[in-house]
N, C-alpha and C positions, 0 to 999 in steps of 0.2 A: 468439486467444495461444495459444490447444491447439498451432498451431503450429510454432511457437517455444518452444519447453518440453522435445523431448522432441533437437531436434539441442542445443541451452546443454547441458542437463541432461548431450549427452551429452560437447560441448564437455569440461563443468564435470570431468567420470570422467577425459579423456584428461587436460589437465594435471594435477590430480590424479597421472596416473598416470608423468606422464612428470617430477612434479619431486622424487617420491618412486626413480624411477628413480636420479634425477639424484645424486643428491645419495647413494641406496646406492654408488652410482661415485663420486665426490665422498671417502667416507671410507675404501674400502678402497685408495681412490686418500695417502689422508693416513700413514697401519700408516706404521708406520719396520721395516722388514727387517723387526730382529727378534722382534717385535708378528706378524709376516704368518706370519715361522717356527717362531714359539712356538704361533701357532694350528691352523697347518700341524701337525709333530708333533703334538701333541692330535688333532686328525681321526685322522691314523696312529694313532698308537701305540689307544686307543680302540676304529678300525670292524678293526688285526688283531689286536690283544688279544681281541675281543670282547668287554671294556669296557664293563658299562655306567650306571647312568646311578645306579646307587644311590654304584652302585662307587669310582661317577669324583675322587668329592667326597675322599674317602681318600687311594684312590691318590697320587692329583697329591700330595695334602699329602706322604710318605712317601716318595714320589717325587725332587718339588721337593729334598726332604731332601739326599736319597741326588746325587743332580745340585752343589748345590752344596760340601759335600762333594770329588766328587771333582771339582768346579775346581779347586778350594779344591789340591789336591792337585797336580793336574798343575801349576799355574803352581807350584809348590814347584821340581817336580822340570823343566817351562822354564826358570826365574829363575838352577836349577842348573847342569843346560849353559849357559847365555849366559855366567854367568856366570866359569862354566872352563873355554868354548871353544879360545884361544884364550893366552891362558895361556901364560909357563913354570915350571913347577909340575913337581914331583916326582913322578915312579912314585908313592910311600908317599903322593903326595897328590891324587893319579892313585885307588885306591885306598880313599880313605876317600869321593868325589866315590860308582866306585861301588856304598861300602856305602850312602852313602845312595841314591843312582837304589835302590837295590835296595827300599828298607824303604821307599821308601813306594811304588814295581810291589807289595810284600807291602799297605802297606796300602791299596790302593785292590784287589782282592780281597779284603781282607777284608772292609771296606768295601760293596761286589759283595755277598757273600755273607750278609753282615750283612740287607741291602737284601728280597733273594728270601727271606729267614725273616719277614721283618717281613711278608712280600707268602702269606704258608703261611696267613694264617689271611684272607686277603684276597679273593684270588684262586683259583682252579685249578692242579695242577699239569700241565692243561692250556695256564693262559690263562699262566701267568705263558713255559713253555717259548716260547708263538707271542708274548708283549713279549716275548726274551729274541728268537727273530730277528726280529720289525720296529723295532730297536734296534740292531741289525750293518744290514737294510737299509735303513730313517733312514737312516745316515751315510752308506752306503752314496751313496743318493741326491743327500743335500748335499753331498758328495767331485765328485761328478761334477757338479752348479752347478757349481760353486763352479771349475773345472778348465776346465766353457764356458763364463762368463763371461771366466777370466785369459784362452783361448784369444781369448775377441771382438774 
């Protein structure tokens, strides 16, 4: 009986490990692209800006609020441009559109400024700089991925 105990134990452990590995691979394959991007973004920002586990919950709460409002403003800009891009409109109307586009751009700058002001109590100035740089790097990485995907 003892002679079967070790091989059976090893077989059982191997089966458990294999099923766990398969389940993990299967789970990650089920993530939709937005979830994968979100996980990558969080890891990238936290690593590049040295965001601690203690800072992370408050940081992501503020950051997600900022990104939600920024996305709304970006959508307004896109909608304004799409709606008027090929219409036959007067120069005065184009002037009004430009005023609106510049107002949206100013609002986005004010939003970004407010975001970094809110970060003052949470992140060090160095972390804020690293975050600013990480955001630029991450955007560049995403654009490269999109371009590579379209080239295939």
